[in-house]
C-alpha positions in Angstrom: 0.1 0.1 -0.1 2.8 2.5 0.7 3.7 2.0 -2.9 0.7 3.6 -3.9 0.6 6.3 -1.7 4.3 7.3 -3.1 2.7 7.4 -6.8 0.0 9.4 -6.3 1.5 11.8 -3.9 4.7 12.1 -6.6 2.0 12.4 -9.6 0.5 15.3 -7.8 3.8 17.0 -6.7 4.9 16.9 -10.1 1.7 18.5 -11.7 1.9 21.1 -9.3 5.4 21.7 -10.2 4.8 21.7 -14.0 1.8 23.4 -13.9 3.1 26.2 -11.8 6.6 26.6 -13.7 4.4 26.6 -17.1 2.1 29.4 -15.9 4.9 31.6 -14.6 7.0 31.2 -18.0 4.1 31.3 -20.3 1.7 33.8 -18.2 2.9 36.8 -20.5 3.4 35.0 -23.7 0.0 33.5 -24.4 -2.7 35.9 -25.8 -5.6 33.6 -25.3 -5.7 32.4 -21.2 -8.4 29.5 -22.1 -5.9 27.5 -24.6 -2.8 28.8 -23.2 -3.2 28.5 -19.5 -6.5 26.6 -18.6 -6.6 23.9 -21.4 -2.7 22.5 -20.9 -3.1 22.8 -16.7 -6.7 21.0 -16.7 -4.8 18.5 -18.7 -2.4 18.0 -16.6 -4.8 17.7 -13.6 -7.3 15.1 -15.5 -4.2 13.0 -16.3 -3.1 13.0 -12.3 -6.5 12.5 -11.5 -7.0 9.2 -14.1 -3.4 7.8 -12.6 -4.7 8.5 -8.8 -7.8 6.5 -9.7 -6.1 3.8 -11.4 -3.6 3.3 -9.1 -5.6 3.2 -5.7 -8.2 0.8 -7.6 -5.6 -1.2 -8.9 -5.7 -4.7 -7.1 -2.7 -6.2 -5.7 -1.1 -9.2 -6.7 -0.6 -12.2 -4.4 3.2 -12.3 -3.0 4.5 -15.8 -3.1 
């Protein structure tokens, strides 16, 4: 169970860092806020949500 927690936490930390840097770097250069900021950052959050659901719902294989 600990590896699942680590995978989910590292995924969300990576998304937060990537989204923050993206918004800092491209905030002034992009003309359209919807497609320039909200769509890429929203896609990152959506992928992180899918990863979270997949990792937490995956069944453990029995160890021999």
